[in-house]
PDB file with one MODEL, atoms N, CA, C and O in Angstrom:
MODEL        1
ATOM      1  N   UNK A   1      32.531 -34.308 -32.368  1.00  0.00           N
ATOM      2  CA  UNK A   1      31.389 -34.322 -32.854  1.00  0.00           C
ATOM      3  C   UNK A   1      31.416 -33.311 -33.882  1.00  0.00           C
ATOM      4  O   UNK A   1      32.417 -32.595 -33.888  1.00  0.00           O
ATOM      5  N   UNK A   2      30.013 -32.977 -35.260  1.00  0.00           N
ATOM      6  CA  UNK A   2      30.109 -32.376 -36.069  1.00  0.00           C
ATOM      7  C   UNK A   2      29.340 -31.217 -35.227  1.00  0.00           C
ATOM      8  O   UNK A   2      28.508 -31.404 -34.339  1.00  0.00           O
ATOM      9  N   UNK A   3      29.841 -29.917 -35.744  1.00  0.00           N
ATOM     10  CA  UNK A   3      28.785 -28.157 -35.954  1.00  0.00           C
ATOM     11  C   UNK A   3      28.169 -28.939 -35.199  1.00  0.00           C
ATOM     12  O   UNK A   3      28.156 -29.170 -33.990  1.00  0.00           O
ATOM     13  N   UNK A   4      27.436 -29.477 -36.483  1.00  0.00           N
ATOM     14  CA  UNK A   4      25.480 -29.783 -36.263  1.00  0.00           C
ATOM     15  C   UNK A   4      24.966 -30.467 -35.440  1.00  0.00           C
ATOM     16  O   UNK A   4      23.823 -30.213 -35.059  1.00  0.00           O
ATOM     17  N   UNK A   5      25.716 -31.574 -34.926  1.00  0.00           N
ATOM     18  CA  UNK A   5      24.919 -31.801 -33.672  1.00  0.00           C
ATOM     19  C   UNK A   5      24.866 -31.094 -32.713  1.00  0.00           C
ATOM     20  O   UNK A   5      23.804 -30.857 -32.137  1.00  0.00           O
ATOM     21  N   UNK A   6      26.413 -30.446 -32.224  1.00  0.00           N
ATOM     22  CA  UNK A   6      26.898 -29.603 -31.066  1.00  0.00           C
ATOM     23  C   UNK A   6      26.087 -28.330 -31.015  1.00  0.00           C
ATOM     24  O   UNK A   6      25.890 -27.951 -29.860  1.00  0.00           O
ATOM     25  N   UNK A   7      25.550 -27.549 -31.980  1.00  0.00           N
ATOM     26  CA  UNK A   7      24.440 -26.640 -32.324  1.00  0.00           C
ATOM     27  C   UNK A   7      22.806 -26.933 -31.766  1.00  0.00           C
ATOM     28  O   UNK A   7      22.019 -26.175 -31.198  1.00  0.00           O
ATOM     29  N   UNK A   8      22.677 -28.345 -32.184  1.00  0.00           N
ATOM     30  CA  UNK A   8      21.228 -28.956 -31.949  1.00  0.00           C
ATOM     31  C   UNK A   8      21.505 -29.067 -30.915  1.00  0.00           C
ATOM     32  O   UNK A   8      20.966 -28.220 -30.204  1.00  0.00           O
ATOM     33  N   UNK A   9      22.444 -30.081 -30.154  1.00  0.00           N
ATOM     34  CA  UNK A   9      22.385 -30.168 -28.768  1.00  0.00           C
ATOM     35  C   UNK A   9      22.440 -29.218 -27.683  1.00  0.00           C
ATOM     36  O   UNK A   9      21.887 -29.427 -26.604  1.00  0.00           O
ATOM     37  N   UNK A  10      23.297 -27.865 -28.035  1.00  0.00           N
ATOM     38  CA  UNK A  10      22.601 -26.734 -27.589  1.00  0.00           C
ATOM     39  C   UNK A  10      21.273 -26.273 -27.561  1.00  0.00           C
ATOM     40  O   UNK A  10      20.715 -25.868 -26.541  1.00  0.00           O
ATOM     41  N   UNK A  11      20.819 -26.328 -28.560  1.00  0.00           N
ATOM     42  CA  UNK A  11      19.623 -25.571 -28.735  1.00  0.00           C
ATOM     43  C   UNK A  11      18.482 -26.518 -28.333  1.00  0.00           C
ATOM     44  O   UNK A  11      17.346 -26.059 -28.455  1.00  0.00           O
ATOM     45  N   UNK A  12      18.606 -27.690 -27.903  1.00  0.00           N
ATOM     46  CA  UNK A  12      18.115 -28.783 -27.301  1.00  0.00           C
ATOM     47  C   UNK A  12      18.241 -28.238 -25.261  1.00  0.00           C
ATOM     48  O   UNK A  12      17.412 -28.230 -24.351  1.00  0.00           O
ATOM     49  N   UNK A  13      19.631 -27.892 -25.344  1.00  0.00           N
ATOM     50  CA  UNK A  13      19.930 -27.564 -24.072  1.00  0.00           C
ATOM     51  C   UNK A  13      18.922 -25.923 -23.383  1.00  0.00           C
ATOM     52  O   UNK A  13      18.512 -25.461 -22.319  1.00  0.00           O
ATOM     53  N   UNK A  14      18.953 -25.635 -24.685  1.00  0.00           N
ATOM     54  CA  UNK A  14      18.571 -23.356 -24.214  1.00  0.00           C
ATOM     55  C   UNK A  14      16.515 -23.984 -23.961  1.00  0.00           C
ATOM     56  O   UNK A  14      15.583 -23.649 -23.231  1.00  0.00           O
ATOM     57  N   UNK A  15      16.649 -24.582 -24.612  1.00  0.00           N
ATOM     58  CA  UNK A  15      14.971 -24.854 -25.189  1.00  0.00           C
ATOM     59  C   UNK A  15      14.570 -25.879 -23.666  1.00  0.00           C
ATOM     60  O   UNK A  15      13.409 -25.629 -23.341  1.00  0.00           O
ATOM     61  N   UNK A  16      14.977 -26.524 -23.072  1.00  0.00           N
ATOM     62  CA  UNK A  16      14.903 -26.989 -21.546  1.00  0.00           C
ATOM     63  C   UNK A  16      15.255 -26.039 -20.195  1.00  0.00           C
ATOM     64  O   UNK A  16      14.943 -26.416 -19.065  1.00  0.00           O
ATOM     65  N   UNK A  17      15.904 -24.834 -20.438  1.00  0.00           N
ATOM     66  CA  UNK A  17      16.509 -24.218 -19.536  1.00  0.00           C
ATOM     67  C   UNK A  17      15.067 -23.291 -19.922  1.00  0.00           C
ATOM     68  O   UNK A  17      14.082 -23.247 -19.184  1.00  0.00           O
ATOM     69  N   UNK A  18      15.148 -22.820 -20.789  1.00  0.00           N
ATOM     70  CA  UNK A  18      13.853 -21.486 -21.090  1.00  0.00           C
ATOM     71  C   UNK A  18      12.355 -22.513 -20.290  1.00  0.00           C
ATOM     72  O   UNK A  18      11.854 -22.071 -19.256  1.00  0.00           O
ATOM     73  N   UNK A  19      11.919 -23.563 -20.790  1.00  0.00           N
ATOM     74  CA  UNK A  19      10.837 -24.273 -20.392  1.00  0.00           C
ATOM     75  C   UNK A  19      11.023 -24.520 -18.631  1.00  0.00           C
ATOM     76  O   UNK A  19      10.014 -24.828 -17.997  1.00  0.00           O
ATOM     77  N   UNK A  20      12.021 -24.404 -18.089  1.00  0.00           N
ATOM     78  CA  UNK A  20      12.590 -25.059 -16.666  1.00  0.00           C
ATOM     79  C   UNK A  20      11.794 -23.739 -16.107  1.00  0.00           C
ATOM     80  O   UNK A  20      10.803 -23.669 -15.379  1.00  0.00           O
ATOM     81  N   UNK A  21      12.622 -22.681 -16.739  1.00  0.00           N
ATOM     82  CA  UNK A  21      12.336 -20.912 -15.797  1.00  0.00           C
ATOM     83  C   UNK A  21      11.035 -20.341 -16.240  1.00  0.00           C
ATOM     84  O   UNK A  21      10.481 -19.367 -15.731  1.00  0.00           O
ATOM     85  N   UNK A  22      10.379 -21.427 -17.774  1.00  0.00           N
ATOM     86  CA  UNK A  22       9.126 -20.056 -17.892  1.00  0.00           C
ATOM     87  C   UNK A  22       7.678 -21.178 -16.704  1.00  0.00           C
ATOM     88  O   UNK A  22       6.583 -20.714 -16.387  1.00  0.00           O
ATOM     89  N   UNK A  23       8.125 -22.441 -16.359  1.00  0.00           N
ATOM     90  CA  UNK A  23       7.218 -23.311 -15.353  1.00  0.00           C
ATOM     91  C   UNK A  23       7.394 -23.129 -14.230  1.00  0.00           C
ATOM     92  O   UNK A  23       6.699 -23.741 -13.419  1.00  0.00           O
ATOM     93  N   UNK A  24       8.586 -22.041 -13.713  1.00  0.00           N
ATOM     94  CA  UNK A  24       9.034 -21.732 -12.339  1.00  0.00           C
ATOM     95  C   UNK A  24       9.746 -23.333 -11.245  1.00  0.00           C
ATOM     96  O   UNK A  24       9.715 -23.672 -10.062  1.00  0.00           O
ATOM     97  N   UNK A  25      10.431 -24.001 -12.814  1.00  0.00           N
ATOM     98  CA  UNK A  25      11.407 -25.389 -11.708  1.00  0.00           C
ATOM     99  C   UNK A  25      11.330 -25.057 -10.216  1.00  0.00           C
ATOM    100  O   UNK A  25      10.665 -25.804  -9.498  1.00  0.00           O
ATOM    101  N   UNK A  26      12.131 -23.698  -9.541  1.00  0.00           N
ATOM    102  CA  UNK A  26      13.127 -22.874  -8.953  1.00  0.00           C
ATOM    103  C   UNK A  26      12.022 -23.033  -7.955  1.00  0.00           C
ATOM    104  O   UNK A  26      12.098 -23.450  -6.799  1.00  0.00           O
ATOM    105  N   UNK A  27      10.990 -22.622  -8.621  1.00  0.00           N
ATOM    106  CA  UNK A  27      10.146 -23.027  -7.041  1.00  0.00           C
ATOM    107  C   UNK A  27       9.349 -24.335  -6.850  1.00  0.00           C
ATOM    108  O   UNK A  27       8.933 -24.660  -5.738  1.00  0.00           O
ATOM    109  N   UNK A  28       9.138 -25.099  -7.989  1.00  0.00           N
ATOM    110  CA  UNK A  28       8.409 -26.056  -7.604  1.00  0.00           C
ATOM    111  C   UNK A  28       9.348 -26.816  -7.569  1.00  0.00           C
ATOM    112  O   UNK A  28       8.566 -27.766  -7.597  1.00  0.00           O
ATOM    113  N   UNK A  29      10.770 -27.528  -7.518  1.00  0.00           N
ATOM    114  CA  UNK A  29      11.621 -28.087  -7.274  1.00  0.00           C
ATOM    115  C   UNK A  29      11.806 -27.832  -5.228  1.00  0.00           C
ATOM    116  O   UNK A  29      11.902 -28.728  -4.389  1.00  0.00           O
ATOM    117  N   UNK A  30      11.799 -26.441  -5.017  1.00  0.00           N
ATOM    118  CA  UNK A  30      12.116 -26.240  -3.319  1.00  0.00           C
ATOM    119  C   UNK A  30      11.067 -26.376  -2.404  1.00  0.00           C
ATOM    120  O   UNK A  30      11.135 -26.363  -1.175  1.00  0.00           O
ATOM    121  N   UNK A  31       9.371 -26.607  -3.657  1.00  0.00           N
ATOM    122  CA  UNK A  31       8.444 -27.297  -3.037  1.00  0.00           C
ATOM    123  C   UNK A  31       8.259 -28.310  -2.846  1.00  0.00           C
ATOM    124  O   UNK A  31       7.753 -28.660  -1.779  1.00  0.00           O
ATOM    125  N   UNK A  32       8.714 -29.485  -4.143  1.00  0.00           N
ATOM    126  CA  UNK A  32       8.863 -30.895  -3.588  1.00  0.00           C
ATOM    127  C   UNK A  32      10.305 -31.368  -2.529  1.00  0.00           C
ATOM    128  O   UNK A  32      10.432 -32.546  -2.196  1.00  0.00           O
ATOM    129  N   UNK A  33      11.302 -30.314  -2.089  1.00  0.00           N
ATOM    130  CA  UNK A  33      11.885 -30.663  -1.871  1.00  0.00           C
ATOM    131  C   UNK A  33      11.593 -30.223   0.057  1.00  0.00           C
ATOM    132  O   UNK A  33      12.082 -30.655   1.101  1.00  0.00           O
ATOM    133  N   UNK A  34      10.894 -29.515  -0.165  1.00  0.00           N
ATOM    134  CA  UNK A  34      10.082 -29.488   1.320  1.00  0.00           C
ATOM    135  C   UNK A  34       9.175 -29.763   1.956  1.00  0.00           C
ATOM    136  O   UNK A  34       8.949 -29.335   3.088  1.00  0.00           O
ATOM    137  N   UNK A  35       8.362 -30.686   1.196  1.00  0.00           N
ATOM    138  CA  UNK A  35       7.131 -31.448   1.371  1.00  0.00           C
ATOM    139  C   UNK A  35       8.179 -33.270   1.161  1.00  0.00           C
ATOM    140  O   UNK A  35       7.568 -34.333   1.275  1.00  0.00           O
ATOM    141  N   UNK A  36       9.231 -33.243   0.958  1.00  0.00           N
ATOM    142  CA  UNK A  36      10.027 -34.385   1.421  1.00  0.00           C
ATOM    143  C   UNK A  36      11.326 -34.202   2.561  1.00  0.00           C
ATOM    144  O   UNK A  36      12.293 -34.871   2.923  1.00  0.00           O
ATOM    145  N   UNK A  37      10.897 -33.267   2.785  1.00  0.00           N
ATOM    146  CA  UNK A  37      11.896 -33.061   4.542  1.00  0.00           C
ATOM    147  C   UNK A  37      10.724 -33.274   5.359  1.00  0.00           C
ATOM    148  O   UNK A  37      10.971 -34.038   6.292  1.00  0.00           O
ATOM    149  N   UNK A  38       9.213 -32.748   5.318  1.00  0.00           N
ATOM    150  CA  UNK A  38       8.547 -32.787   6.008  1.00  0.00           C
ATOM    151  C   UNK A  38       8.100 -34.614   6.059  1.00  0.00           C
ATOM    152  O   UNK A  38       7.770 -35.254   7.058  1.00  0.00           O
ATOM    153  N   UNK A  39       8.226 -35.078   4.728  1.00  0.00           N
ATOM    154  CA  UNK A  39       7.342 -36.663   5.453  1.00  0.00           C
ATOM    155  C   UNK A  39       8.732 -37.695   5.080  1.00  0.00           C
ATOM    156  O   UNK A  39       8.935 -38.667   4.352  1.00  0.00           O
ATOM    157  N   UNK A  40       9.684 -36.695   6.224  1.00  0.00           N
ATOM    158  CA  UNK A  40      11.050 -38.121   5.970  1.00  0.00           C
ATOM    159  C   UNK A  40      10.176 -38.617   7.622  1.00  0.00           C
ATOM    160  O   UNK A  40       9.911 -39.788   7.893  1.00  0.00           O
ATOM    161  N   UNK A  41       9.883 -37.525   8.461  1.00  0.00           N
ATOM    162  CA  UNK A  41      10.199 -37.766  10.465  1.00  0.00           C
ATOM    163  C   UNK A  41       8.016 -38.807   9.906  1.00  0.00           C
ATOM    164  O   UNK A  41       7.810 -39.529  10.882  1.00  0.00           O
ATOM    165  N   UNK A  42       7.397 -38.893   9.402  1.00  0.00           N
ATOM    166  CA  UNK A  42       6.097 -39.509   9.495  1.00  0.00           C
ATOM    167  C   UNK A  42       6.803 -40.817   8.982  1.00  0.00           C
ATOM    168  O   UNK A  42       6.570 -41.854   9.604  1.00  0.00           O
ATOM    169  N   UNK A  43       7.450 -40.846   8.152  1.00  0.00           N
ATOM    170  CA  UNK A  43       8.289 -41.888   7.134  1.00  0.00           C
ATOM    171  C   UNK A  43       8.811 -42.660   8.412  1.00  0.00           C
ATOM    172  O   UNK A  43       8.403 -43.811   8.561  1.00  0.00           O
ATOM    173  N   UNK A  44       9.964 -41.948   9.654  1.00  0.00           N
ATOM    174  CA  UNK A  44      10.715 -42.540  10.472  1.00  0.00           C
ATOM    175  C   UNK A  44       9.807 -42.906  10.967  1.00  0.00           C
ATOM    176  O   UNK A  44       9.830 -44.135  10.903  1.00  0.00           O
ATOM    177  N   UNK A  45       8.832 -42.520  11.529  1.00  0.00           N
ATOM    178  CA  UNK A  45       7.922 -42.804  12.775  1.00  0.00           C
ATOM    179  C   UNK A  45       7.248 -44.492  12.557  1.00  0.00           C
ATOM    180  O   UNK A  45       7.086 -45.268  13.498  1.00  0.00           O
ATOM    181  N   UNK A  46       6.867 -44.859  10.869  1.00  0.00           N
ATOM    182  CA  UNK A  46       6.381 -45.692  10.571  1.00  0.00           C
ATOM    183  C   UNK A  46       7.218 -46.934  10.395  1.00  0.00           C
ATOM    184  O   UNK A  46       6.774 -48.081  10.354  1.00  0.00           O
ATOM    185  N   UNK A  47       8.299 -46.625  10.311  1.00  0.00           N
ATOM    186  CA  UNK A  47       8.949 -47.431   9.700  1.00  0.00           C
ATOM    187  C   UNK A  47       9.664 -47.880  11.221  1.00  0.00           C
ATOM    188  O   UNK A  47       9.879 -49.081  11.063  1.00  0.00           O
ATOM    189  N   UNK A  48      10.141 -47.505  12.623  1.00  0.00           N
ATOM    190  CA  UNK A  48       9.987 -47.635  13.334  1.00  0.00           C
ATOM    191  C   UNK A  48       9.362 -48.660  14.298  1.00  0.00           C
ATOM    192  O   UNK A  48       9.863 -49.492  15.055  1.00  0.00           O
ATOM    193  N   UNK A  49       7.836 -48.244  13.953  1.00  0.00           N
ATOM    194  CA  UNK A  49       6.812 -48.785  14.087  1.00  0.00           C
ATOM    195  C   UNK A  49       6.617 -50.344  13.492  1.00  0.00           C
ATOM    196  O   UNK A  49       6.347 -51.217  14.317  1.00  0.00           O
ATOM    197  N   UNK A  50       6.732 -50.666  12.251  1.00  0.00           N
ATOM    198  CA  UNK A  50       6.640 -51.697  11.509  1.00  0.00           C
ATOM    199  C   UNK A  50       8.542 -53.095  12.108  1.00  0.00           C
ATOM    200  O   UNK A  50       8.799 -54.298  12.044  1.00  0.00           O
ATOM    201  N   UNK A  51       9.354 -51.646  12.658  1.00  0.00           N
ATOM    202  CA  UNK A  51      10.405 -52.846  13.024  1.00  0.00           C
ATOM    203  C   UNK A  51       9.784 -53.438  14.144  1.00  0.00           C
ATOM    204  O   UNK A  51       9.306 -54.543  13.888  1.00  0.00           O
ATOM    205  N   UNK A  52       9.648 -53.070  15.241  1.00  0.00           N
ATOM    206  CA  UNK A  52       9.103 -53.644  16.956  1.00  0.00           C
ATOM    207  C   UNK A  52       8.285 -54.644  16.750  1.00  0.00           C
ATOM    208  O   UNK A  52       8.198 -55.521  17.609  1.00  0.00           O
ATOM    209  N   UNK A  53       7.452 -54.714  15.452  1.00  0.00           N
ATOM    210  CA  UNK A  53       6.974 -56.201  15.260  1.00  0.00           C
ATOM    211  C   UNK A  53       8.100 -57.275  14.747  1.00  0.00           C
ATOM    212  O   UNK A  53       7.592 -58.379  14.547  1.00  0.00           O
ATOM    213  N   UNK A  54       9.270 -57.228  14.529  1.00  0.00           N
ATOM    214  CA  UNK A  54       9.858 -57.954  14.281  1.00  0.00           C
ATOM    215  C   UNK A  54      11.107 -57.862  15.137  1.00  0.00           C
ATOM    216  O   UNK A  54      11.525 -58.949  15.536  1.00  0.00           O
ATOM    217  N   UNK A  55      11.902 -56.597  15.564  1.00  0.00           N
ATOM    218  CA  UNK A  55      12.620 -56.812  16.818  1.00  0.00           C
ATOM    219  C   UNK A  55      12.770 -56.468  17.738  1.00  0.00           C
ATOM    220  O   UNK A  55      13.182 -55.317  17.885  1.00  0.00           O
ATOM    221  N   UNK A  56      12.489 -57.368  18.926  1.00  0.00           N
ATOM    222  CA  UNK A  56      12.659 -56.488  20.296  1.00  0.00           C
ATOM    223  C   UNK A  56      12.633 -55.399  20.564  1.00  0.00           C
ATOM    224  O   UNK A  56      13.696 -54.805  20.385  1.00  0.00           O
ATOM    225  N   UNK A  57      11.468 -54.596  21.107  1.00  0.00           N
ATOM    226  CA  UNK A  57      11.586 -53.008  22.133  1.00  0.00           C
ATOM    227  C   UNK A  57      13.118 -52.820  22.530  1.00  0.00           C
ATOM    228  O   UNK A  57      13.847 -51.920  22.111  1.00  0.00           O
ATOM    229  N   UNK A  58      13.333 -53.440  23.071  1.00  0.00           N
ATOM    230  CA  UNK A  58      14.394 -52.848  24.034  1.00  0.00           C
ATOM    231  C   UNK A  58      16.142 -53.235  23.124  1.00  0.00           C
ATOM    232  O   UNK A  58      17.281 -52.854  23.396  1.00  0.00           O
ATOM    233  N   UNK A  59      15.662 -54.043  22.125  1.00  0.00           N
ATOM    234  CA  UNK A  59      16.624 -54.044  21.449  1.00  0.00           C
ATOM    235  C   UNK A  59      16.689 -53.692  19.950  1.00  0.00           C
ATOM    236  O   UNK A  59      17.468 -54.238  19.169  1.00  0.00           O
ATOM    237  N   UNK A  60      15.502 -52.407  19.498  1.00  0.00           N
ATOM    238  CA  UNK A  60      15.498 -51.508  18.895  1.00  0.00           C
ATOM    239  C   UNK A  60      15.788 -49.762  19.663  1.00  0.00           C
ATOM    240  O   UNK A  60      16.611 -49.042  19.098  1.00  0.00           O
ATOM    241  N   UNK A  61      15.151 -49.305  20.758  1.00  0.00           N
ATOM    242  CA  UNK A  61      15.509 -48.857  21.491  1.00  0.00           C
ATOM    243  C   UNK A  61      17.100 -48.598  21.875  1.00  0.00           C
ATOM    244  O   UNK A  61      17.499 -47.453  22.083  1.00  0.00           O
ATOM    245  N   UNK A  62      17.997 -49.770  21.955  1.00  0.00           N
ATOM    246  CA  UNK A  62      18.846 -49.726  22.625  1.00  0.00           C
ATOM    247  C   UNK A  62      20.153 -49.310  21.398  1.00  0.00           C
ATOM    248  O   UNK A  62      21.273 -48.857  21.635  1.00  0.00           O
ATOM    249  N   UNK A  63      19.573 -49.630  20.150  1.00  0.00           N
ATOM    250  CA  UNK A  63      20.261 -49.412  18.987  1.00  0.00           C
ATOM    251  C   UNK A  63      19.486 -48.351  18.410  1.00  0.00           C
ATOM    252  O   UNK A  63      19.905 -48.231  17.259  1.00  0.00           O
ATOM    253  N   UNK A  64      18.476 -47.436  18.641  1.00  0.00           N
ATOM    254  CA  UNK A  64      18.331 -46.311  18.178  1.00  0.00           C
ATOM    255  C   UNK A  64      19.015 -45.325  18.963  1.00  0.00           C
ATOM    256  O   UNK A  64      19.254 -44.232  18.450  1.00  0.00           O
ATOM    257  N   UNK A  65      19.495 -45.671  20.604  1.00  0.00           N
ATOM    258  CA  UNK A  65      19.764 -44.376  21.738  1.00  0.00           C
ATOM    259  C   UNK A  65      21.185 -44.373  20.816  1.00  0.00           C
ATOM    260  O   UNK A  65      21.601 -43.258  21.130  1.00  0.00           O
ATOM    261  N   UNK A  66      22.055 -44.843  20.005  1.00  0.00           N
ATOM    262  CA  UNK A  66      23.568 -44.904  20.078  1.00  0.00           C
ATOM    263  C   UNK A  66      23.972 -44.980  18.181  1.00  0.00           C
ATOM    264  O   UNK A  66      25.141 -45.041  17.801  1.00  0.00           O
TER     265      UNK A  66
ENDMDL
END
């Protein structure tokens, strides 16, 4: 790559990182991860409820217990 292309790429990356810091990107990404983890349990329960309509309950419990 030429020096000009590398300089433009570096400049772009620097602007992206500055914007990420300015908008508190770490705090926002932490919040997204936290709420994603909080939604995993209710989604698992909903998935199990849906599965009980297609799979016998005893077979589902046996599969989950193993």
